[in-house]
KEKE-3310 file (N, C-alpha, C; in steps of 0.2 Angstrom, whole numbers, plus 5000, padded with zeros to 4 digits):
npx = (4225:4222:4234:4238:4236:4243:4253:4269:4275:4284:4296:4300:4303:4313:4323:4325:4331:4342:4349:4351:4360:4371:4375:4379:4392:4394:4383:4369:4356:4343:4332:4319:4324:4335:4352:4362:4362:4375:4374:4380:4384:4385:4377:4364:4348:4335:4320:4307:4294:4301:4313:4329:4341:4357:4369:4384:4378:4365:4348:4337:4320:4309:4293:4291:4282:4280:4289:4292:4299:4311:4326:4341:4354:4346:4334:4317:4307:4292:4286:4280:4279:4281:4265:4258:4260:4263:4278:4293:4308:4324:4336:4352:4366:4380:4392:4389:4382:4382:4395:4392:4378:4371:4371:4364:4352:4348:4346:4336:4325:4324:4320:4308:4301:4301:4293:4281:4278:4277:4265:4256:4256:4252:4240:4230:4217:4217:4220:4235:4238:4248:4265:4281:4298:4302:4309:4301:4301:4293:4285:4293:4297:4307:4318:4324:4316:4305:4288:4270:4253:4238:4222:4205:4189:4181:4191:4208:4226:4242:4259:4276:4293:4309:4326:4339:4351:4349:4343:4332:4323:4319:4309:4296:4293:4294:4283:4272:4271:4269:4256:4248:4249:4242:4230:4226:4226:4218:4203:4191:4193:4195:4208:4215:4225:4243:4256:4271:4286:4300:4318:4323:4326:4328:4316:4312:4313:4304:4292:4290:4288:4276:4267:4264:4257:4242:4229:4217:4220:4226:4228:4240:4251:4264:4278:4292:4307:4320:4325:4323:4311:4301:4291:4287:4273:4273:4267:4266:4261:4264:4277:4294:4304:4306:4322:4333:4343:4347:4358:4367:4362:4372:4383:4387:4378:4369:4372:4372:4380:4388:4396:4395:4405:4399:4397:4395:4395:4392:4379:4368:4374:4377:4364:4358:4366:4362:4349:4350:4356:4346:4331:4319:4318:4312:4301:4291:4286:4296:4308:4323:4334:4339:4345:4346:4356:4353:4349:4346:4350:4351:4351:4354:4348:4348:4355:4355:4351:4350:4345:4335:4331:4320:4311:4295:4289:4279:4282:4281:4288:4298:4302:4314:4317:4329:4333:4343:4341:4331:4324:4319:4316:4314:4302:4299:4311:4311:4300:4305:4314:4306:4297:4306:4310:4298:4296:4306:4303:4291:4295:4302:4315:4321:4320:4327:4340:4344:4340:4334:4335:4326:4314:4298:4292:4279:4267:4262:4263:4278:4279:4282:4293:4297:4309:4315:4322:4310:4307:4313:4308:4305:4294:4286:4284:4272:4263:4268:4266:4253:4249:4252:4249:4235:4239:4252:4258:4262:4272:4276:4289:4293:4307:4315:4321:4334:4341:4353:4357:4347:4338:4322:4305:4294:4283:4270:4264:4252:4251:4246:4244:4243:4255:4252)
npy = (4895:4891:4890:4875:4875:4865:4860:4864:4870:4858:4862:4873:4868:4860:4869:4876:4866:4864:4876:4877:4866:4869:4881:4877:4871:4858:4849:4839:4826:4822:4809:4803:4790:4786:4786:4801:4807:4811:4826:4828:4834:4822:4813:4814:4817:4827:4824:4830:4829:4821:4815:4808:4800:4794:4783:4773:4761:4763:4769:4782:4787:4799:4808:4825:4837:4850:4865:4865:4872:4885:4890:4898:4888:4877:4867:4861:4849:4843:4827:4814:4797:4780:4771:4782:4790:4804:4813:4820:4827:4833:4845:4850:4860:4854:4861:4873:4870:4867:4857:4840:4843:4839:4825:4824:4829:4820:4808:4812:4814:4801:4795:4801:4796:4783:4784:4787:4775:4766:4772:4769:4756:4752:4760:4757:4762:4775:4792:4800:4816:4826:4827:4830:4837:4849:4863:4870:4882:4891:4883:4874:4862:4850:4847:4835:4825:4817:4822:4819:4819:4810:4806:4801:4802:4812:4811:4811:4807:4811:4809:4804:4801:4793:4795:4782:4782:4794:4804:4795:4795:4809:4809:4808:4821:4829:4823:4825:4839:4841:4834:4842:4854:4851:4848:4861:4867:4860:4862:4856:4843:4828:4825:4812:4804:4798:4792:4784:4781:4771:4767:4750:4744:4756:4760:4759:4769:4778:4771:4768:4781:4784:4776:4784:4795:4805:4794:4798:4809:4807:4794:4781:4774:4763:4759:4749:4748:4739:4739:4749:4744:4737:4736:4734:4732:4738:4737:4749:4747:4735:4733:4730:4733:4743:4750:4752:4758:4760:4769:4768:4778:4793:4798:4811:4819:4825:4837:4848:4858:4861:4872:4881:4890:4904:4904:4909:4897:4887:4887:4878:4870:4879:4884:4872:4870:4881:4878:4866:4870:4876:4870:4876:4888:4886:4878:4880:4869:4859:4849:4855:4848:4830:4833:4825:4821:4816:4801:4790:4779:4774:4764:4770:4782:4800:4812:4829:4838:4844:4835:4833:4826:4827:4829:4832:4840:4832:4820:4816:4813:4823:4827:4836:4845:4855:4869:4881:4888:4889:4873:4861:4848:4846:4843:4829:4823:4825:4818:4805:4804:4805:4794:4784:4786:4785:4771:4765:4770:4763:4750:4750:4753:4766:4768:4756:4758:4768:4782:4798:4797:4794:4800:4797:4791:4796:4785:4791:4795:4804:4821:4832:4845:4857:4868:4884:4899:4913:4917:4907:4895:4884:4888:4877:4869:4870:4864:4851:4846:4846:4834:4825:4811:4812:4807:4812:4824:4839:4854:4870:4880:4897:4906:4922:4932:4937:4927:4922:4933:4938:4927:4921:4916:4919:4914:4901:4887:4875:4859:4861:4875:4892:4906:4918)
npz = (4770:4787:4800:4808:4826:4833:4827:4819:4803:4794:4787:4793:4806:4803:4799:4810:4818:4810:4811:4825:4827:4819:4825:4838:4848:4853:4850:4856:4856:4865:4871:4881:4891:4883:4880:4877:4859:4848:4838:4826:4809:4800:4807:4807:4799:4791:4783:4775:4787:4795:4806:4808:4818:4821:4827:4829:4835:4837:4831:4828:4825:4822:4820:4817:4826:4832:4839:4855:4865:4865:4870:4875:4870:4871:4863:4862:4856:4850:4846:4836:4841:4839:4837:4836:4848:4858:4861:4867:4861:4866:4861:4865:4869:4873:4876:4881:4892:4910:4919:4917:4916:4904:4906:4918:4914:4904:4912:4921:4912:4907:4919:4920:4910:4914:4925:4918:4911:4922:4928:4918:4917:4931:4933:4923:4918:4920:4915:4910:4915:4917:4917:4922:4924:4927:4936:4950:4959:4967:4973:4980:4972:4966:4952:4952:4956:4946:4943:4942:4937:4937:4930:4932:4928:4939:4948:4955:4955:4963:4958:4961:4957:4962:4959:4956:4969:4974:4988:4995:5005:5005:4995:4999:5005:4994:4987:4995:4995:4981:4980:4988:4981:4969:4974:4978:4966:4957:4957:4954:4954:4964:4972:4978:4981:4983:4973:4974:4967:4969:4971:4973:4989:4995:5001:5014:5024:5019:5019:5033:5038:5031:5038:5049:5045:5043:5041:5035:5027:5015:5002:4999:4988:4985:4975:4970:4961:4952:4940:4924:4918:4925:4940:4957:4969:4986:5003:5014:5027:5030:5028:5031:5046:5060:5061:5074:5087:5104:5114:5130:5143:5144:5157:5158:5154:5162:5168:5159:5155:5144:5133:5118:5107:5098:5082:5064:5056:5064:5069:5072:5082:5092:5095:5099:5111:5118:5121:5128:5140:5147:5145:5148:5143:5130:5133:5146:5153:5153:5162:5169:5168:5166:5149:5134:5120:5103:5105:5099:5086:5069:5054:5037:5038:5035:5044:5048:5057:5073:5087:5102:5118:5130:5146:5153:5168:5172:5168:5155:5139:5128:5112:5104:5090:5081:5071:5064:5052:5037:5033:5022:5024:5038:5045:5042:5045:5058:5062:5060:5071:5082:5080:5083:5096:5103:5100:5107:5120:5122:5123:5135:5135:5139:5153:5157:5152:5159:5157:5162:5177:5192:5188:5185:5171:5159:5151:5140:5122:5116:5115:5101:5097:5087:5084:5079:5072:5071:5058:5052:5049:5035:5022:5018:5029:5037:5028:5027:5040:5042:5037:5046:5058:5069:5081:5084:5094:5089:5089:5084:5088:5087:5088:5093:5081:5082:5089:5095:5102:5109:5118:5116:5115:5102:5096:5097:5089:5087:5079:5062:5062:5058:5057:5052)
capx = (4223:4224:4239:4236:4240:4246:4259:4273:4277:4290:4302:4302:4306:4320:4327:4327:4336:4349:4352:4354:4366:4377:4378:4381:4399:4394:4376:4367:4349:4341:4325:4319:4326:4340:4358:4362:4365:4378:4371:4385:4380:4384:4374:4356:4345:4328:4317:4300:4293:4304:4320:4333:4347:4360:4377:4387:4374:4357:4345:4331:4317:4303:4290:4291:4276:4281:4294:4289:4303:4317:4330:4348:4358:4342:4328:4313:4303:4286:4287:4276:4282:4277:4259:4255:4260:4266:4283:4297:4315:4328:4343:4356:4373:4384:4398:4386:4379:4387:4398:4387:4371:4368:4370:4358:4346:4346:4344:4329:4321:4323:4316:4301:4298:4300:4287:4275:4277:4274:4258:4252:4255:4248:4234:4228:4211:4218:4224:4241:4236:4253:4271:4287:4304:4303:4309:4295:4304:4288:4281:4298:4297:4314:4318:4327:4311:4299:4281:4265:4246:4233:4215:4199:4183:4182:4196:4215:4231:4248:4264:4283:4298:4315:4331:4344:4357:4346:4341:4325:4318:4316:4304:4290:4292:4292:4277:4266:4270:4265:4249:4245:4248:4237:4223:4224:4225:4213:4197:4185:4195:4196:4215:4215:4231:4250:4260:4278:4290:4306:4322:4322:4331:4328:4309:4310:4312:4297:4286:4290:4285:4269:4263:4263:4254:4235:4226:4211:4222:4228:4229:4247:4253:4272:4281:4299:4310:4327:4326:4318:4306:4296:4291:4283:4270:4274:4262:4269:4258:4267:4284:4300:4303:4310:4329:4335:4347:4348:4364:4365:4362:4378:4383:4389:4372:4365:4374:4370:4384:4392:4395:4398:4406:4394:4400:4390:4395:4390:4373:4364:4377:4376:4357:4357:4369:4358:4343:4352:4358:4340:4326:4313:4317:4308:4294:4292:4285:4301:4313:4329:4339:4344:4343:4350:4356:4353:4350:4344:4354:4348:4355:4351:4345:4352:4354:4359:4347:4351:4339:4336:4326:4319:4305:4291:4288:4274:4285:4280:4294:4297:4307:4315:4321:4331:4336:4344:4339:4325:4326:4312:4315:4314:4296:4299:4316:4309:4296:4310:4317:4300:4295:4311:4310:4292:4296:4311:4299:4286:4299:4305:4322:4324:4321:4332:4347:4347:4338:4329:4335:4322:4308:4293:4290:4272:4266:4260:4268:4281:4277:4286:4293:4301:4312:4319:4320:4303:4307:4318:4304:4303:4287:4282:4283:4265:4260:4269:4264:4246:4248:4254:4244:4233:4243:4258:4256:4268:4271:4282:4291:4297:4312:4317:4326:4341:4340:4359:4358:4341:4334:4315:4300:4290:4276:4270:4259:4251:4249:4247:4242:4247:4258:4249)
capy = (4890:4893:4886:4871:4877:4860:4858:4869:4868:4854:4865:4878:4865:4858:4875:4878:4861:4865:4882:4875:4861:4873:4886:4874:4868:4851:4848:4832:4825:4818:4807:4800:4782:4784:4790:4807:4806:4817:4829:4830:4834:4816:4808:4815:4820:4829:4824:4832:4830:4815:4817:4802:4801:4787:4782:4766:4756:4765:4773:4785:4790:4803:4813:4831:4841:4857:4867:4867:4877:4887:4894:4898:4882:4871:4867:4856:4848:4838:4823:4808:4791:4774:4770:4789:4793:4810:4813:4826:4826:4840:4847:4853:4862:4852:4865:4878:4867:4866:4851:4835:4844:4834:4818:4824:4830:4813:4804:4815:4813:4794:4793:4804:4791:4777:4785:4787:4768:4764:4774:4766:4749:4751:4763:4757:4765:4782:4797:4804:4823:4830:4824:4835:4837:4856:4865:4874:4885:4894:4877:4870:4856:4848:4843:4828:4820:4819:4821:4818:4818:4805:4808:4797:4805:4818:4809:4811:4805:4814:4804:4806:4796:4795:4791:4778:4785:4800:4804:4792:4797:4815:4809:4809:4828:4832:4820:4828:4846:4840:4832:4848:4859:4849:4849:4868:4870:4857:4863:4852:4836:4825:4822:4809:4799:4800:4786:4785:4776:4771:4762:4745:4745:4763:4762:4757:4775:4781:4767:4769:4788:4784:4774:4790:4800:4804:4790:4802:4815:4805:4787:4780:4768:4764:4754:4749:4746:4738:4740:4753:4741:4734:4739:4730:4736:4736:4739:4752:4745:4728:4733:4732:4734:4749:4748:4757:4756:4765:4769:4769:4785:4796:4800:4818:4823:4828:4844:4852:4864:4862:4878:4881:4897:4906:4906:4908:4891:4882:4890:4873:4868:4884:4883:4866:4871:4886:4875:4861:4873:4877:4869:4879:4894:4884:4876:4880:4862:4854:4848:4858:4842:4830:4834:4820:4823:4811:4795:4784:4778:4769:4763:4772:4788:4805:4817:4835:4842:4842:4833:4833:4822:4830:4826:4837:4839:4826:4813:4815:4814:4828:4827:4843:4846:4862:4872:4889:4891:4885:4866:4859:4841:4846:4839:4822:4821:4825:4812:4799:4803:4804:4787:4779:4787:4782:4764:4763:4771:4758:4744:4751:4754:4772:4766:4751:4760:4774:4788:4801:4794:4797:4803:4792:4793:4794:4781:4795:4796:4810:4827:4834:4852:4860:4875:4888:4907:4914:4918:4902:4889:4883:4889:4871:4866:4870:4860:4844:4845:4845:4827:4821:4808:4815:4804:4815:4831:4843:4861:4874:4886:4902:4910:4928:4932:4937:4922:4922:4939:4938:4920:4921:4913:4924:4912:4894:4885:4868:4856:4865:4882:4897:4912:4924)
capz = (4775:4793:4803:4814:4831:4837:4823:4815:4796:4794:4784:4799:4812:4800:4798:4817:4820:4807:4814:4832:4826:4816:4830:4844:4848:4855:4851:4857:4856:4871:4871:4888:4891:4879:4881:4872:4853:4845:4833:4821:4802:4797:4811:4807:4793:4791:4777:4777:4794:4798:4809:4809:4821:4822:4829:4827:4837:4838:4826:4831:4819:4824:4816:4820:4826:4834:4843:4861:4869:4862:4874:4873:4871:4871:4859:4864:4850:4851:4841:4836:4842:4837:4839:4836:4854:4858:4866:4866:4861:4868:4859:4870:4867:4879:4877:4885:4898:4916:4919:4919:4915:4899:4909:4923:4910:4901:4918:4923:4906:4907:4925:4919:4905:4918:4929:4914:4910:4928:4929:4913:4919:4937:4933:4916:4916:4921:4910:4913:4913:4917:4919:4921:4928:4928:4943:4952:4965:4971:4978:4982:4969:4964:4946:4953:4957:4942:4946:4937:4939:4933:4931:4929:4929:4944:4954:4952:4960:4962:4958:4961:4957:4965:4955:4960:4972:4977:4995:4993:5010:5003:4990:5002:5006:4988:4985:4999:4992:4975:4981:4991:4976:4965:4977:4978:4959:4953:4961:4951:4955:4971:4972:4985:4983:4981:4971:4975:4963:4973:4969:4977:4994:4998:5002:5021:5028:5017:5022:5040:5038:5029:5044:5054:5042:5044:5035:5031:5024:5009:5001:4997:4984:4984:4970:4970:4954:4952:4933:4922:4914:4929:4947:4961:4974:4993:5007:5019:5033:5032:5024:5035:5054:5063:5063:5078:5093:5109:5118:5137:5145:5146:5164:5158:5151:5167:5170:5153:5155:5138:5129:5111:5105:5093:5075:5059:5053:5069:5072:5075:5088:5097:5097:5104:5117:5122:5124:5133:5146:5150:5140:5150:5138:5125:5135:5154:5157:5153:5167:5167:5166:5160:5142:5130:5112:5098:5109:5095:5080:5064:5047:5031:5039:5034:5049:5047:5061:5080:5090:5109:5121:5137:5149:5157:5175:5174:5166:5148:5135:5123:5107:5101:5083:5080:5065:5064:5045:5034:5031:5020:5027:5045:5048:5041:5049:5066:5063:5060:5078:5086:5080:5086:5103:5105:5100:5113:5126:5123:5125:5142:5135:5142:5160:5157:5150:5164:5156:5167:5184:5197:5185:5183:5164:5158:5146:5134:5117:5116:5112:5096:5097:5081:5086:5074:5072:5069:5051:5049:5046:5028:5020:5017:5036:5039:5024:5029:5047:5041:5035:5052:5062:5075:5087:5085:5096:5086:5090:5081:5092:5083:5092:5091:5075:5084:5095:5098:5106:5114:5117:5118:5111:5098:5095:5097:5084:5088:5073:5056:5063:5054:5061:5049)
cpx = (4226:4229:4236:4239:4244:4252:4263:4274:4284:4296:4304:4305:4313:4325:4330:4332:4343:4353:4355:4360:4372:4380:4381:4388:4399:4387:4374:4359:4348:4334:4325:4320:4332:4346:4358:4365:4369:4375:4375:4381:4379:4380:4366:4354:4337:4325:4309:4299:4296:4311:4323:4339:4350:4367:4379:4382:4367:4355:4338:4327:4310:4300:4289:4284:4276:4286:4290:4292:4309:4321:4337:4352:4353:4336:4324:4308:4298:4286:4281:4280:4278:4270:4255:4255:4264:4272:4287:4305:4318:4335:4346:4363:4377:4390:4395:4383:4384:4390:4393:4380:4368:4366:4364:4352:4343:4343:4337:4324:4319:4319:4309:4298:4297:4294:4281:4273:4274:4267:4253:4250:4251:4242:4231:4222:4211:4222:4230:4240:4242:4259:4277:4292:4306:4304:4303:4297:4299:4285:4286:4298:4303:4313:4321:4322:4305:4293:4276:4258:4242:4226:4210:4193:4184:4187:4203:4220:4237:4253:4271:4287:4305:4320:4335:4349:4355:4344:4333:4320:4315:4310:4297:4288:4290:4285:4271:4266:4267:4258:4245:4244:4243:4230:4221:4222:4219:4206:4191:4187:4196:4203:4216:4220:4237:4253:4267:4282:4298:4311:4322:4328:4331:4321:4308:4308:4305:4291:4285:4286:4278:4264:4261:4260:4246:4232:4220:4213:4224:4229:4237:4247:4261:4274:4288:4301:4317:4329:4322:4312:4301:4296:4286:4280:4273:4269:4266:4267:4262:4274:4290:4298:4308:4317:4332:4338:4348:4354:4362:4366:4369:4378:4384:4383:4368:4366:4372:4374:4388:4390:4398:4399:4402:4398:4395:4389:4393:4384:4369:4367:4376:4369:4355:4360:4365:4352:4345:4353:4352:4334:4319:4312:4313:4301:4295:4290:4290:4306:4319:4334:4337:4341:4348:4350:4357:4354:4349:4348:4351:4352:4351:4348:4350:4350:4358:4355:4348:4345:4340:4330:4326:4313:4301:4291:4284:4277:4284:4286:4293:4304:4308:4320:4323:4334:4337:4343:4334:4328:4319:4311:4314:4308:4297:4305:4315:4304:4300:4312:4311:4298:4300:4311:4304:4293:4301:4307:4294:4289:4302:4312:4325:4325:4327:4339:4349:4345:4333:4329:4330:4316:4304:4290:4283:4272:4264:4265:4272:4278:4283:4287:4299:4303:4316:4317:4313:4302:4311:4314:4303:4296:4283:4281:4276:4261:4261:4266:4256:4244:4250:4248:4242:4237:4249:4256:4263:4266:4278:4283:4296:4301:4313:4322:4333:4342:4347:4361:4353:4337:4327:4311:4295:4283:4276:4264:4258:4248:4251:4244:4246:4249:4255:4243)
cpy = (4892:4888:4882:4873:4872:4857:4864:4866:4864:4858:4870:4874:4862:4863:4877:4872:4862:4871:4881:4871:4865:4878:4883:4871:4861:4849:4840:4832:4820:4816:4803:4792:4781:4788:4796:4804:4812:4819:4832:4830:4827:4811:4810:4818:4822:4829:4825:4833:4824:4817:4809:4804:4794:4788:4775:4760:4757:4769:4775:4788:4793:4807:4819:4834:4848:4859:4869:4872:4879:4892:4894:4891:4876:4872:4861:4855:4842:4834:4817:4802:4786:4773:4777:4792:4799:4810:4820:4824:4833:4840:4851:4855:4860:4857:4871:4876:4866:4859:4845:4836:4840:4828:4818:4825:4824:4809:4806:4813:4805:4792:4795:4799:4784:4778:4785:4780:4765:4765:4770:4759:4748:4755:4763:4761:4773:4786:4801:4812:4827:4826:4828:4834:4844:4858:4870:4877:4888:4889:4872:4863:4855:4845:4836:4823:4821:4818:4821:4818:4814:4807:4802:4799:4812:4816:4810:4809:4809:4808:4807:4800:4798:4791:4787:4783:4792:4799:4802:4795:4804:4815:4810:4817:4831:4830:4824:4836:4846:4839:4838:4853:4857:4850:4856:4871:4867:4857:4858:4844:4834:4822:4819:4804:4801:4793:4788:4779:4776:4766:4757:4746:4751:4765:4761:4764:4778:4777:4768:4776:4788:4781:4779:4796:4799:4800:4793:4807:4813:4797:4787:4774:4769:4758:4755:4746:4744:4738:4745:4751:4738:4737:4734:4734:4734:4740:4742:4750:4739:4728:4735:4733:4740:4747:4754:4754:4762:4764:4770:4776:4788:4799:4808:4822:4827:4835:4849:4859:4866:4868:4878:4888:4899:4908:4904:4901:4885:4884:4884:4871:4873:4884:4877:4867:4876:4883:4870:4864:4875:4876:4873:4886:4892:4882:4876:4874:4858:4854:4852:4854:4835:4831:4830:4822:4817:4804:4789:4785:4773:4769:4766:4779:4794:4810:4823:4840:4840:4840:4832:4829:4825:4827:4832:4835:4833:4820:4812:4817:4819:4828:4834:4843:4853:4863:4879:4892:4886:4879:4863:4852:4841:4842:4832:4819:4820:4819:4805:4798:4802:4797:4782:4780:4784:4774:4762:4764:4765:4751:4744:4752:4760:4770:4761:4753:4767:4781:4791:4798:4798:4800:4797:4794:4791:4790:4784:4795:4803:4815:4829:4842:4853:4867:4878:4895:4908:4914:4912:4896:4889:4884:4882:4867:4865:4865:4852:4842:4843:4837:4822:4817:4812:4813:4807:4822:4835:4850:4864:4880:4891:4906:4917:4928:4933:4933:4921:4928:4939:4932:4921:4919:4919:4921:4904:4892:4877:4865:4861:4872:4887:4903:4918:4926)
cpz = (4781:4796:4809:4820:4835:4833:4820:4808:4797:4792:4790:4804:4809:4800:4805:4820:4817:4810:4821:4831:4824:4821:4836:4843:4849:4855:4851:4857:4861:4870:4878:4887:4887:4881:4876:4865:4851:4839:4828:4814:4799:4801:4811:4800:4794:4784:4778:4784:4798:4800:4810:4812:4822:4825:4827:4829:4837:4832:4829:4825:4822:4820:4819:4820:4827:4838:4850:4866:4865:4866:4872:4875:4872:4866:4860:4858:4852:4845:4842:4836:4839:4840:4840:4843:4854:4863:4864:4866:4863:4864:4863:4867:4873:4881:4882:4891:4904:4915:4921:4918:4910:4902:4914:4919:4907:4906:4920:4918:4906:4913:4924:4915:4909:4922:4924:4912:4916:4929:4924:4915:4926:4938:4926:4914:4918:4916:4913:4910:4913:4919:4917:4926:4929:4935:4944:4959:4970:4976:4980:4979:4965:4957:4946:4953:4952:4945:4940:4940:4934:4935:4928:4932:4933:4949:4950:4958:4958:4961:4957:4961:4959:4961:4959:4963:4975:4985:4995:4998:5008:4998:4993:5003:5000:4985:4989:4996:4985:4975:4983:4986:4971:4968:4977:4971:4955:4957:4960:4952:4962:4970:4978:4986:4980:4979:4971:4971:4966:4971:4975:4982:4998:5000:5010:5025:5026:5019:5029:5042:5037:5035:5049:5051:5043:5039:5032:5027:5016:5008:4998:4993:4983:4980:4970:4963:4955:4944:4930:4919:4919:4936:4951:4967:4981:4997:5013:5026:5035:5030:5029:5042:5055:5065:5067:5084:5098:5113:5125:5138:5147:5153:5163:5156:5156:5169:5165:5154:5149:5135:5123:5109:5098:5087:5070:5056:5058:5073:5075:5082:5093:5099:5101:5110:5121:5125:5129:5140:5150:5145:5142:5146:5132:5127:5143:5157:5157:5159:5165:5166:5169:5154:5138:5123:5108:5102:5105:5088:5075:5057:5042:5032:5038:5040:5048:5052:5068:5083:5098:5112:5128:5140:5153:5164:5177:5171:5158:5144:5130:5119:5104:5095:5082:5073:5065:5057:5042:5031:5028:5022:5034:5048:5048:5045:5056:5067:5064:5068:5082:5086:5083:5094:5106:5105:5106:5120:5128:5125:5132:5141:5138:5149:5161:5157:5154:5162:5161:5174:5189:5195:5183:5176:5163:5152:5140:5129:5118:5113:5107:5095:5091:5083:5081:5075:5069:5062:5048:5047:5039:5027:5020:5024:5037:5035:5026:5035:5046:5039:5041:5055:5068:5082:5089:5088:5094:5088:5087:5086:5088:5088:5089:5086:5077:5090:5099:5102:5111:5113:5120:5113:5108:5097:5096:5093:5085:5081:5067:5056:5060:5058:5058:5054)
residu = (MET:SER:ARG:ASN:PRO:HIS:ARG:ASP:PRO:ALA:ALA:GLN:ILE:ALA:ALA:ARG:ILE:GLY:SER:PHE:ALA:SER:ALA:ALA:ARG:ASP:PRO:VAL:LEU:ILE:GLU:PRO:GLY:GLU:PRO:PRO:PHE:ALA:LEU:ALA:PRO:GLU:CYS:TYR:SER:VAL:GLU:GLY:ALA:ARG:LEU:ASP:VAL:TRP:ASP:GLY:GLU:ARG:HIS:LEU:SER:ARG:LYS:LEU:GLN:ARG:VAL:ALA:ALA:ASP:ARG:ALA:GLY:MET:LEU:GLU:ILE:GLU:VAL:GLU:ARG:PHE:GLY:LYS:ARG:THR:GLY:ARG:ILE:THR:LEU:LEU:ASP:ARG:ALA:ARG:ALA:PRO:GLU:ASN:ALA:VAL:ASP:ARG:LYS:ALA:ALA:ARG:MET:ALA:LEU:ARG:GLU:GLN:LEU:ARG:LEU:CYS:LEU:ARG:ARG:GLN:PHE:PRO:ASN:TRP:ARG:ILE:ALA:GLU:ILE:THR:THR:GLU:VAL:PHE:LEU:GLU:HIS:SER:LEU:SER:PRO:VAL:TYR:PRO:ARG:ALA:SER:ILE:VAL:ARG:GLY:ASP:ARG:ALA:TRP:ALA:ALA:VAL:ALA:ALA:PRO:PRO:GLY:ALA:ALA:THR:ALA:HIS:THR:LEU:THR:PHE:GLY:LEU:LEU:TRP:LEU:ASP:TYR:LEU:ARG:ARG:ARG:GLU:ARG:THR:LEU:LEU:VAL:ASP:GLY:LEU:CYS:LEU:LEU:LEU:PRO:ALA:GLY:GLY:GLU:LEU:GLU:THR:CYS:LEU:ARG:ILE:ARG:TRP:LEU:HIS:PRO:ALA:ALA:ALA:ARG:PHE:ALA:VAL:PHE:VAL:TYR:ASP:SER:PRO:HIS:ASP:GLU:ALA:PRO:VAL:ASP:PRO:ALA:ARG:HIS:GLY:ASN:LEU:GLU:THR:ALA:LEU:VAL:ALA:ALA:PRO:GLU:THR:GLU:GLY:THR:ASN:GLN:THR:ARG:VAL:ARG:ARG:GLU:PRO:SER:LYS:ASN:GLU:ALA:TRP:LEU:GLU:SER:ALA:ILE:ARG:ARG:ASP:PRO:ARG:ARG:VAL:ASP:ALA:SER:LEU:LEU:PRO:GLU:PRO:VAL:TYR:ARG:GLN:VAL:SER:THR:TRP:ALA:GLY:ALA:GLU:ARG:GLY:ILE:PRO:ASP:LEU:LEU:ALA:ALA:GLU:SER:GLY:GLY:ARG:LEU:ALA:VAL:LEU:GLU:LEU:LYS:ALA:ALA:ALA:GLU:ILE:HIS:LEU:PRO:LEU:GLN:ALA:LEU:ASP:TYR:TRP:MET:ARG:VAL:ARG:TRP:HIS:HIS:GLU:GLN:GLY:ASP:LEU:ALA:ARG:LEU:GLY:TYR:PHE:PRO:GLY:VAL:GLU:LEU:SER:PRO:GLU:PRO:PRO:ARG:LEU:LEU:LEU:ALA:ALA:PRO:ALA:LEU:GLY:PHE:HIS:PRO:SER:THR:GLU:THR:ILE:VAL:ARG:TYR:PHE:SER:PRO:ALA:ILE:GLU:VAL:GLU:ARG:VAL:GLY:LEU:HIS:VAL:GLU:TRP:PHE:GLN:GLU:PHE:ARG:VAL:MET:TYR:ARG:LEU:ARG:GLY:ALA:GLY:SER:ALA:ALA)
# end
């Protein structure tokens, strides 16, 4: 009799479980949505194709189907759950895993299962084609944010979830990269949407960003959860107000004479200082002064990127975001700053609070300049910028690789243009 390619003999799976449990110093079993079970000999049994695991409060019973992965310190087994649904359990040796790795693995699997249930509830007529927490370094996809794809006919959606306590605003970066990857991989499907599952209270920044993405580039669905068992839809177009404050223009900013000693650990500060001394080295249309640094503040946003505000000779504002090394979140963090500067400009706050004295500011939206060493832009930057609204005039400025010795521009790319 030929072997069923979708199942392994029950005795073989049982033997591998026994070998793993006896060889491991601290074996545990993880199923999505459950805390780890200790896999001590007195806490589990395998009879035929049935695995039972228990502790003082819980009992888990699963029908074994096949070994899906077998690596040092880890064994993944495909199982049949109630209702003949297929799932996976993971056996880990906690003694061989880095500190807290088992807890992280369990939390990620639980969130993956939560994303699965959300998609079943919110897209009942769609098939979940793929769902994973695997790291995908080639395409900059993080295991912290579980991702999935759903299909109905010749159409598909991408989906990404954010765990509680994570940098929720980063979810959109990974979501757009996952969406773009699926579009390139699934040539026979129209992948026209991105679903985001976010913890309640952490959705504001993402919704504000979505408002400034190209409406023709993708559709978006946002859901928030405050428990693993339900979620609620939110409309990015109507959700939340911009939370921002503008400080009065500093009197000392007009001279631009601040110098920072160049040290490897202070590359961004050195780059910021070099550009503030003469912004025309980045763009000849900019006025030499004044140049203001981080004029807008807001609650809940994470900033690790220096930002500057300058003006062109014709009075149009220019937002400059700087990075001395590759940063995957540069485009969307730049968008955060741009949207706030634009809002304050439309309200007349810049003139009222003394910015750019003697300059008649243009009513046009600000330009957005991303400046970094020519080889220092993250490979994903071009992809993310492609989803920006046409209302945002964005330009990438690639500096000489040894910019701290020879400060000059190597290339300029408008929009999502490629340097190749």
